C-alpha positions in Angstrom: 149.7 143.2 81.6 151.7 144.9 78.8 148.5 145.5 76.8 146.9 147.3 79.7 150.0 149.4 80.3 150.2 150.3 76.6 146.5 151.0 76.5 146.8 153.4 79.4 149.7 155.1 77.8 147.8 155.5 74.5 144.7 156.7 76.4 146.7 159.4 78.2 148.2 160.5 74.9 144.8 160.6 73.2 143.4 162.7 76.0 146.3 165.1 76.0 146.1 165.3 72.2 142.4 166.1 72.3 143.0 168.7 75.0 145.7 170.4 73.1 143.6 170.4 69.9 140.9 172.4 71.6 143.1 175.5 71.6 144.3 175.1 68.1 144.0 178.3 66.0 144.3 178.4 62.2 144.5 181.4 59.9 142.0 180.0 57.4 138.3 179.6 57.6 136.8 176.3 58.5 133.1 175.9 59.3 133.8 173.2 61.8 136.7 175.0 63.4 140.4 174.0 63.3 140.1 171.5 66.1 137.6 169.2 64.2 140.2 167.0 62.5 142.4 166.4 65.6 139.3 165.6 67.6 138.2 163.1 64.9 141.5 161.4 65.6 141.6 161.8 69.4 138.2 160.4 70.2 138.5 157.0 68.4 142.1 156.7 69.6 140.9 157.1 73.2 138.1 154.6 72.7 140.4 152.0 71.1 143.0 152.4 73.8 140.3 152.1 76.5 139.4 148.8 74.8 143.0 147.6 75.2 142.8 148.4 78.9 139.4 146.7 79.5 139.8 143.7 77.2 143.5 142.9 76.7 144.8 140.1 74.6 144.9 137.0 76.8 148.2 135.7 75.3 150.2 138.5 73.7 153.2 137.5 71.6 155.9 140.1 71.3 157.8 140.2 68.1 161.5 139.5 68.1 164.3 139.8 65.6 163.7 141.2 62.1 160.0 142.1 62.6 161.0 144.2 65.7 163.8 145.9 63.7 161.3 146.7 60.9 158.9 148.2 63.4 161.7 150.3 64.9 162.8 151.4 61.4 159.2 152.4 60.5 159.1 154.5 63.7 162.4 156.1 62.9 161.2 157.0 59.4 158.0 158.5 60.7 159.9 160.6 63.3 162.3 161.7 60.6 159.3 162.7 58.5 157.9 164.9 61.2 161.3 166.4 61.9 162.0 167.1 58.1 158.4 168.3 57.2 159.1 172.0 57.6 162.8 172.2 56.7 162.3 170.2 53.4 158.7 171.1 52.6 155.7 168.8 52.4 156.2 167.3 48.9 159.9 166.4 49.4 159.6 165.0 52.9 156.4 163.1 52.0 158.1 161.6 49.0 161.1 160.5 51.0 159.0 159.1 53.9 156.6 157.2 51.6 159.4 155.8 49.5 161.4 154.6 52.5 158.3 153.0 54.1 157.5 151.3 50.8 161.1 150.1 50.6 160.9 148.8 54.2 158.0 146.5 53.3 159.9 145.0 50.4 159.0 147.1 47.4 161.7 147.6 44.7 163.4 151.0 44.7 161.8 152.0 41.4 158.3 151.3 42.6 159.0 153.0 46.0 160.2 156.1 44.1 157.1 156.1 41.9 154.8 155.7 45.0 156.6 158.4 46.9 156.4 160.9 44.1 152.8 160.2 43.2 151.5 160.1 46.7 153.3 163.3 47.8 152.0 165.2 44.8 148.5 163.9 45.2 148.4 164.7 48.9 149.9 168.2 48.4 147.3 169.0 45.7 144.5 167.6 47.9 145.5 169.4 51.1 146.9 172.7 49.7 144.7 173.3 46.6 141.4 171.4 47.3 141.1 171.8 51.1 143.0 175.1 51.3 145.3 174.0 54.1 148.6 175.9 54.0 151.5 173.5 53.6 155.2 174.3 53.2 155.8 173.6 49.5 159.6 174.1 49.3 162.6 173.6 51.5 163.4 176.4 53.9 166.5 177.5 52.0 164.4 178.1 48.8 161.8 180.4 50.5 
């Protein structure tokens, strides 16, 4: 029953996300339009959540203890990333989010820091320079 309820919740979120993306306006030129990427996310998410509703797991096992705490911590890190994206800028918030997620799955601090720095710089270069998507590069107090 929980799979169906979660599937319906995800289906509703996917539909709302897709509807909200239709009205998205961007200041840069995109041959597909600014709603293309969100729709690429919304449509498969809706289909997969519909699959959860129509064919749920016959015997779902809910995690308890440490795995559940790790899932909650990962969700908190992702929500913190979203909240800090504009105030800290894309590179710094992405570096922190990536490093904390890497640390959460058991990586040493040094490797987590290297992963955070390299991934944030690579993604910033890709989105900002290659794709031309405007991202906040620096924290608010520096701009």
